[in-house]
VMD Tcl script that draws the C-alpha trace (Angstrom):
set ca {
  {-16.69 -21.00 -60.35}
  {-19.73 -21.61 -62.58}
  {-19.06 -22.52 -66.23}
  {-19.64 -19.65 -68.63}
  {-22.60 -21.46 -70.28}
  {-24.26 -21.84 -66.90}
  {-23.74 -18.25 -66.10}
  {-25.18 -17.15 -69.44}
  {-28.08 -19.36 -68.91}
  {-28.81 -17.92 -65.50}
  {-28.39 -14.31 -66.97}
  {-30.91 -14.97 -69.78}
  {-33.32 -16.67 -67.27}
  {-33.11 -13.69 -64.89}
  {-33.75 -11.24 -67.68}
  {-36.76 -13.21 -68.92}
  {-38.17 -13.33 -65.33}
  {-37.62 -9.67 -64.96}
  {-39.39 -8.91 -68.33}
  {-42.39 -11.18 -67.39}
  {-42.65 -9.54 -63.97}
  {-42.56 -5.97 -65.49}
  {-44.98 -7.02 -68.07}
  {-47.38 -8.52 -65.47}
  {-47.18 -5.57 -63.15}
  {-47.24 -2.70 -65.51}
  {-48.28 -3.54 -69.10}
  {-51.58 -4.03 -70.84}
  {-53.70 -1.71 -68.61}
  {-54.14 1.14 -71.16}
  {-54.10 4.79 -70.25}
  {-55.14 6.29 -66.95}
  {-58.43 7.99 -66.68}
  {-57.51 11.74 -66.40}
  {-60.74 12.39 -64.34}
  {-59.50 10.21 -61.53}
  {-57.16 11.95 -59.19}
  {-55.84 9.15 -57.05}
  {-56.22 5.64 -58.93}
  {-53.85 4.41 -61.53}
  {-54.79 2.52 -64.67}
  {-53.83 -0.74 -62.90}
  {-55.86 0.06 -59.76}
  {-58.78 1.24 -61.95}
  {-58.85 -2.05 -63.99}
  {-58.62 -4.08 -60.82}
  {-61.43 -2.32 -59.00}
  {-63.69 -2.33 -62.08}
  {-63.36 -6.04 -62.39}
  {-63.80 -6.76 -58.67}
  {-66.73 -4.48 -58.54}
  {-68.52 -6.29 -61.36}
  {-67.66 -9.65 -59.68}
  {-69.28 -8.59 -56.42}
  {-72.13 -6.70 -58.10}
  {-72.40 -8.30 -61.61}
  {-74.22 -7.06 -64.49}
  {-77.90 -8.03 -64.52}
  {-78.01 -8.36 -60.83}
  {-80.11 -6.52 -58.24}
  {-80.70 -3.60 -57.77}
  {-80.15 -3.13 -61.57}
  {-76.63 -1.74 -61.91}
  {-73.29 -3.45 -61.93}
  {-70.52 -2.32 -59.69}
  {-68.84 -0.36 -62.42}
  {-72.06 1.13 -63.67}
  {-72.82 2.33 -60.09}
  {-69.52 4.41 -60.13}
  {-67.73 2.22 -57.56}
  {-64.25 3.18 -58.97}
  {-65.00 6.99 -59.00}
  {-66.33 6.83 -55.49}
  {-63.19 4.98 -54.26}
  {-61.03 7.55 -56.08}
  {-62.63 10.31 -54.10}
  {-62.57 8.40 -50.87}
  {-58.79 7.72 -51.18}
  {-58.25 11.54 -51.37}
  {-59.66 11.81 -47.98}
  {-57.32 9.26 -46.33}
  {-53.97 9.81 -44.83}
  {-50.93 8.78 -46.81}
  {-50.37 5.77 -44.65}
  {-53.97 4.45 -45.19}
  {-53.82 5.10 -48.92}
  {-50.55 3.00 -49.10}
  {-52.42 0.25 -47.18}
  {-55.46 0.30 -49.50}
  {-53.04 0.23 -52.59}
  {-51.20 -2.72 -51.25}
  {-54.48 -4.52 -50.78}
  {-55.46 -3.77 -54.39}
  {-51.96 -4.94 -55.77}
  {-52.28 -8.12 -53.63}
  {-55.65 -9.17 -54.99}
  {-54.66 -8.32 -58.57}
  {-51.64 -10.68 -58.46}
  {-52.73 -13.20 -55.66}
  {-53.52 -15.57 -58.67}
  {-49.87 -16.41 -58.70}
  {-50.27 -18.12 -55.33}
  {-53.99 -18.95 -55.39}
  {-55.10 -19.45 -59.05}
  {-58.65 -19.03 -60.20}
  {-60.63 -22.07 -61.31}
  {-60.35 -22.99 -64.94}
  {-57.93 -22.41 -67.76}
  {-55.51 -19.54 -67.31}
  {-56.22 -19.21 -63.59}
  {-52.68 -17.79 -63.00}
  {-53.43 -14.50 -64.92}
  {-53.86 -11.36 -63.00}
  {-57.42 -10.82 -61.52}
  {-58.41 -8.09 -64.11}
  {-57.59 -10.48 -67.04}
  {-59.70 -13.41 -65.88}
  {-63.10 -14.01 -67.21}
  {-66.05 -12.65 -65.28}
  {-67.00 -16.16 -64.20}
  {-63.46 -16.97 -62.97}
  {-63.46 -13.64 -60.92}
  {-66.78 -14.48 -59.18}
  {-65.53 -18.08 -58.50}
  {-62.27 -16.90 -57.10}
  {-63.90 -14.43 -54.69}
  {-66.19 -17.03 -53.49}
  {-63.03 -19.28 -52.72}
  {-61.64 -16.40 -50.79}
  {-64.84 -15.85 -48.92}
  {-65.09 -19.48 -47.73}
  {-61.42 -20.23 -47.44}
  {-60.33 -22.39 -44.46}
  {-57.51 -19.79 -43.97}
  {-58.72 -17.04 -41.73}
  {-56.30 -14.53 -43.08}
  {-57.62 -15.00 -46.63}
  {-61.20 -14.43 -45.28}
  {-59.98 -11.35 -43.64}
  {-58.35 -10.00 -46.86}
  {-61.55 -10.73 -48.66}
  {-63.64 -8.93 -46.07}
  {-61.53 -5.91 -46.45}
  {-61.94 -5.89 -50.12}
  {-65.74 -6.45 -49.95}
  {-66.09 -3.69 -47.40}
  {-64.48 -1.19 -49.78}
  {-66.55 -2.22 -52.73}
  {-69.92 -2.51 -50.81}
  {-69.67 0.86 -49.09}
  {-68.78 2.43 -52.45}
  {-71.68 0.71 -54.27}
  {-74.38 1.68 -51.73}
  {-73.09 5.29 -51.94}
  {-74.41 5.49 -55.42}
  {-77.49 7.82 -55.62}
  {-78.96 5.60 -58.41}
  {-78.61 2.41 -56.39}
  {-80.20 4.04 -53.22}
  {-82.99 5.35 -55.41}
  {-83.75 1.95 -56.80}
  {-83.68 0.55 -53.19}
  {-86.00 3.28 -52.04}
  {-83.33 4.46 -49.53}
  {-82.39 7.75 -51.09}
  {-82.69 10.59 -48.65}
  {-85.73 12.96 -49.00}
  {-85.38 16.64 -49.47}
  {-85.61 18.20 -46.02}
  {-85.64 21.92 -45.23}
  {-83.33 21.82 -42.26}
  {-83.43 24.94 -39.99}
  {-80.44 26.78 -39.05}
  {-79.86 26.63 -35.31}
  {-77.27 28.29 -33.00}
  {-75.05 25.26 -33.04}
  {-74.52 25.82 -36.77}
  {-72.78 29.05 -35.91}
  {-70.25 27.26 -33.86}
  {-69.27 23.98 -35.58}
  {-68.08 23.56 -39.10}
  {-68.78 20.56 -41.50}
  {-66.71 17.49 -40.58}
  {-63.15 17.88 -41.84}
  {-63.45 21.69 -42.39}
  {-62.11 24.69 -40.52}
  {-64.20 27.19 -38.45}
  {-63.49 29.72 -41.33}
  {-65.76 27.62 -43.55}
  {-68.94 28.23 -41.35}
  {-71.16 30.32 -43.71}
  {-74.01 30.95 -41.28}
  {-74.48 34.28 -39.28}
  {-76.67 35.23 -36.46}
  {-79.24 36.69 -38.72}
  {-79.39 33.28 -40.64}
  {-80.83 31.40 -37.51}
  {-84.33 30.11 -38.21}
  {-86.78 31.80 -35.86}
  {-89.76 29.35 -36.09}
  {-88.74 26.12 -37.67}
  {-91.55 24.05 -39.24}
  {-92.66 20.75 -37.49}
  {-94.81 19.47 -40.30}
  {-94.53 15.66 -40.77}
  {-92.32 14.36 -43.51}
  {-93.96 12.90 -46.66}
  {-92.21 9.52 -47.14}
  {-93.14 9.81 -50.86}
  {-91.94 13.40 -51.16}
  {-89.23 14.86 -53.30}
  {-85.67 13.49 -53.00}
  {-82.73 15.36 -51.82}
  {-81.13 17.26 -54.82}
  {-78.03 15.25 -54.61}
  {-79.94 12.03 -55.21}
  {-82.39 13.23 -58.02}
  {-79.65 12.24 -60.60}
  {-76.27 10.64 -60.43}
  {-74.69 13.26 -62.46}
  {-76.17 16.12 -60.20}
  {-75.02 14.26 -57.08}
  {-71.51 13.77 -58.55}
  {-71.06 17.39 -59.36}
  {-72.14 18.47 -55.89}
  {-69.74 16.10 -54.32}
  {-66.75 17.25 -56.52}
  {-67.72 20.85 -55.81}
  {-67.43 20.28 -52.06}
  {-64.29 18.03 -52.21}
}
mol new
graphics top color blue
foreach p $ca { graphics top sphere $p radius 0.5 }
foreach p [lrange $ca 0 end-1] q [lrange $ca 1 end] { graphics top cylinder $p $q radius 0.2 }
display resetview
C-alpha cells in the first residue's frame, strides 16, 4: 500500500489539476450574450478571437471578422443544423480553443487558450495550422476557416464594400411559386395565390448601378429581416 503521505500528495495534486481544468474550460469568459440563441460565452469568445485572426482589424475590405457579425451569423446558422452537426461544430470550437495545450502558440504564454492569446499569437498560430506538415491539422484548420469565411462574406456590409451585394430586382410571381415553398418550409407557408401570378413580367435590362436589395442597404435592416424569417 502507498504511504499516507504519498496518498495525500496524489490527492492534493489531483484536486489542483481538477481545479485547473475547470478554470481553463469554464472560467474567465464573462456572461453569455442573451441575444445569441445557440452560442455559449466560451464559444462566442473563441469565435470572435478566431474571426479577428482570419480577418483582422484594419484589413480589407474594411471590417474585422467580429465587426462583420461573424459570431451572430454562426449563431443563426447553428440553429438550422441537425443536433448531430451542431455537436460536431461545437467539438471543433472546443478543440481549437484548447489545442494550445498540445500545439502552443509562438511566444510567451503560448499554452493559454486561444481566446486568451494576443492577436499576433492567434494569427501566427493559425498560420502554423494552415501550413502544418500534418494533413489532419490542415483539415481541422480548413474546417474552421470555411465556417469563418462563409459567415464573413454573408455580411451585407462586406458585400457592399466588395461591390457584390445583390441588386433590388422585382421578381415576377410564376405558376411554380404556387407549388413550391421556400427551402426548409412547409407547403402551408406558400403565400401566393392564382391571382398573384404576374401576367406580363418586365424584361427591362438590369442597371448594374441600381438600388440594392433591401436586405443589403443596411446591416441592421438585413439582420432584422433574417431574424424575422428564421
